N, C-alpha and C positions, 0 to 999 in steps of 0.2 A: 503494499497500501504506500501512494507517494505521501508527502506530507501537503499536498493539494489538497490531495483526498482526505486527509484528515480533518485539517480543518474545516471543509466543506462539512463534515460528517457532525463536526462539534458544534457548528452554525445552526444547524436546522433545529435542534430543539429551543434556542435561542428566537432563532426566527417564530417559530408556534406561540412562545411564550407572548414575546412581544405582539403577533396578530390576536392573540387570545387578549391580553390588557387593552388593545386599541376598538377589540370589540366588545367586551362588556362597557368600556369610557363610552362609545358612540351610543351603545344602548341605556344607559345609564340618562346620558346627555339628552337622548330622544324622551324618553320617559320625563323628564323635567320639565322638558320645552312642553310635551303636550300635558304636563298635570296645570301648566302656568294659565293656559286658557279657562279652566276650567274655576279657576280663582272667584272665590265673593267678592262681589264691589267693596269698597273701601280697605282693601288689604294693600301693604305695601310693595312695590316691584322695585326691583334691582334691574337699570336699563344697562348694558355693558356697551361701552365706547366712550369715543369721547367725548367731555363733558360739554362743550360746544355744539355739537352735535347734540346729544343727549337733551340738553335744554330745549332747543329748538324744536326734536320731534314731540317732549311733553307738553309744551306749551299746544301745539298742534292737536294734541290728541285730549286738549282739555284735562290736564292734569295738574297735580302741585305736587311741586321740588319740596321735597324734606332734606333732603342731604346730598353733597356730591362730592368727591373724590377723584383723584388722577381720571381713574378708567371706568367707576361703577355712580351711577348719578340714582339716587332712590326718591321715588315718586309716588303718589297717591290719587287716587280717584274715586268718587263716589256711585260710579254711573258704570253700567254694564258694558263690558265689551270693552274696556279699557287697554287690556294685553293685544285686541285687535287693531284697537285705534294706532298703540305703539307702532306695531308690525307696520301699518298701512302708510305711517306718517316717516317710515324709514329707520325703525330701531334693527341693529344688527340682532341681538341676543336680549332677551327678556326673562328674567327669573322672579320668582316670587321670593321676596327679601327676607321674608321669616327661615324658609326653608333652605336660600342660599348661604346666609352670613348670620341670621339671627337678628336683622335689624326691622323690626315694626315700625318704625317712628312714633311710638308711644312711649309714655314716661315711664321708665323702669319701675315693677314694683316691688313696695317695700318687704322686706321680710322681717316678722317682726323678732324681736329678740326675746331669745328664754332668760 
């Protein structure tokens, strides 16, 4: 067996593992995106992309900006169909903010001290 054949036989399992990981990640992302469309009105959404574009998209979709950072902008609307309007306005990726990173846009609840 030549060294070239040995290196190819060693890379096969790594390629399969990398392919499986990529498939699982793509499937998870597809499920998260699909579930975002079913979110109830009034939930916070995370719009992924440059903040200048995200702010314009939120305004077009009749939403309120809650917070913005380098590539994630949080917004909310009490109207049904907010996620669809965000995508129609040009959003690249919209996720449920509570599921994506725990930001609800609400004040944190106080835990009673014992």
